[in-house]
C-alpha positions in Angstrom: -0.1 0.1 0.0 1.0 3.6 -0.9 -0.2 6.6 1.0 0.0 10.2 -0.5 -0.5 13.3 1.1 -0.6 16.6 -1.0 0.1 20.0 0.2 0.7 23.6 -1.3 -2.5 24.5 -2.6 -4.3 27.8 -2.0 -5.6 30.9 -3.3 -3.3 33.0 -5.9 -3.7 35.9 -8.2 -3.3 35.5 -11.9 0.1 35.7 -12.9 1.2 34.2 -9.7 3.0 30.7 -8.6 2.4 27.9 -6.4 4.5 24.8 -5.8 2.6 21.7 -4.7 4.2 18.7 -2.9 3.1 15.2 -2.7 4.8 13.1 -0.2 4.7 9.4 -0.3 4.7 6.7 2.4 4.2 3.0 2.9 5.5 0.6 0.1 7.7 3.3 -1.4 10.0 0.9 -3.1 7.1 -0.5 -5.1 6.2 2.9 -7.0 7.2 3.0 -10.5 5.9 6.5 -11.5 4.0 9.3 -9.9 2.1 12.2 -11.4 -0.2 15.2 -10.9 -3.7 15.4 -12.3 -6.2 18.1 -11.9 -10.1 18.2 -12.0 -12.0 21.4 -12.4 -15.6 21.9 -11.6 -18.1 20.2 -14.1 -14.8 18.8 -16.1 -13.1 15.4 -16.4 -10.0 14.7 -14.5 -7.1 15.6 -16.7 -3.3 14.8 -16.7 -0.8 17.4 -15.8 2.6 15.7 -15.5 4.2 12.3 -14.7 7.7 11.4 -13.5 9.1 8.0 -13.1 11.7 6.9 -10.6 14.4 7.4 -13.0 13.3 11.1 -13.1 11.9 11.0 -16.7 9.0 13.5 -16.8 6.5 14.3 -19.1 4.0 17.3 -19.4 0.7 17.9 -20.9 1.3 19.9 -23.9 -0.9 22.7 -22.8 0.8 23.2 -19.5 4.5 22.4 -20.5 5.6 25.8 -20.6 4.4 26.8 -17.1 4.2 23.7 -15.0 7.2 21.7 -14.0 7.2 18.3 -12.2 10.0 17.2 -10.1 10.9 14.7 -7.5 13.2 14.4 -4.5 13.8 10.5 -3.8 15.4 11.1 -0.5 12.2 12.7 0.7 9.7 10.5 -1.3 8.3 13.6 -2.5 7.0 14.9 -5.8 6.7 18.5 -6.8 4.5 20.4 -9.1 5.9 23.9 -9.7 3.3 26.2 -11.3 4.1 29.7 -12.8 2.1 32.2 -14.5 -1.1 30.9 -13.3 -4.4 31.7 -15.0 -7.9 31.4 -13.8 -8.4 28.4 -15.8 -5.9 26.6 -13.8 -8.4 26.6 -10.9 -9.1 22.9 -9.9 -8.4 20.3 -7.4 -5.1 19.0 -8.0 -4.3 15.0 -7.1 -1.3 13.2 -6.7 -1.2 9.8 -8.1 1.3 6.7 -7.9 1.6 3.5 -9.9 3.4 0.6 -8.2 5.1 -2.2 -10.0 2.0 -4.4 -9.7 -0.1 -1.9 -11.6 -1.9 -0.7 -8.5 -3.0 2.9 -8.5 -3.0 5.4 -5.6 -4.4 8.7 -5.4 -4.0 11.5 -2.8 -7.0 13.4 -1.3 -6.3 16.4 -3.5 -5.4 19.9 -2.9 -7.4 22.9 -4.1 -6.0 25.6 -6.2 -8.0 28.7 -6.9 -6.6 31.5 -9.2 -8.5 34.4 -8.8 -8.0 38.3 -8.3 
């Protein structure tokens, strides 16, 4: 089992920045990849970015210029740096982990609101 706890959400003005964090615990060694997804009101959950245990990352095309995923293996933590935020980025951001047995784990989500 893997547990995920997100932090770092909040209210930010357009053009501002936030850094989300996702701390993993439990069966850490079983994790093969982690990622960030988001879900805006009335919309489907969408992929933001993923990163493997080797550090290979991938970002959604529409966000790759502004968002960066990274990881600190020593802290078992994945980060999402979000810059130049716009109101359309308002959503609940979820951390996801995949393990080598193809199990999927989700965090509880953290709200990001971009508004003046």
